[in-house]
N, C-alpha and C positions, 0 to 999 in steps of 0.2 A: 581475481574476479569473484571468487566465492568468499564474500565477506564473513559469512557465518563460520566457515571452516577456519579461516585465518584468525578469528578471534578465539578459537579453542573453546567453544561452548556449544551446547545444544540449544537451539532456539525454536520457538513456535511463533508464528506470526498470526495475529488475529485481526480481522477487518470487521468493523461494526458499521453497518449502514443504517442511518436514520433517514429513511426514504421520505417521510413526511416533511422533514425540515431540511432535506437535501444536504446532509452532512455525512462525512465518512471519517471514522476514527481507525487508525491502524496502530497496533501495539505489538512490540516484540517482547516476548517473555523468554527468559533464558536461565540456564543453570550451567555453571562451569564444570569442566571435566575433572579438575583436580580433587575437589571435595564437594560434598553436597551443600555446604554453606557458602562456598566461594562463588562469586559472580551471580548470585540469585537476584532476581528482580525483573523489572520491566521498564520499558521506555516507549514513549509515543514516537512514531516515525513519520516523516513527511515525504518519503520516497519508498517505492517498492524495493525490497532487498533482492527480489527475484528478477525484476525488470528495472534496473537502476535509472533509466531515463524516464520512468513513469512516476509522476508526482501524485500524491494523494489528492491534491487540489484539482488535478486534471480529471481524476475519477469522479470527484464531487461535481465538477462542472458537467461532465458527461451525464451524470444522473439527472441533473437539472435540465439539460438540453433534451434529453430523451423524453421528458414530460411535455416539452413545449414544441419541438420540431417534428415534422413527419420523418418516417424512417429513412428516406433518401437523403434529406438534409442532414439528419443526424449522422448517418454513415459517412457522408462527405466530410463533415467537420471532424469526426473521429479519425478518419484516415489522415487528414491534414495534420493532426496532432502527432501522429507517429512518424510522419515524413519530415517533420521539422520545418 
């Protein structure tokens, strides 16, 4: 389950929210354990590594809906996303 530990590297996850344009960018930045130069870099991710069933697209849609719907409607929609 712990994808980060299984890959034998240390990673940091950064989420960048462009609220005005309703876009979310998620990036994993990592460094391998074996040597400082091994496995360095970054990659854009489309799913949360902490919550594997949570897609970045769902977060972006939630951001957009939160601007358009009232809190009750938004809460109902968001709960339905987690219930499948």
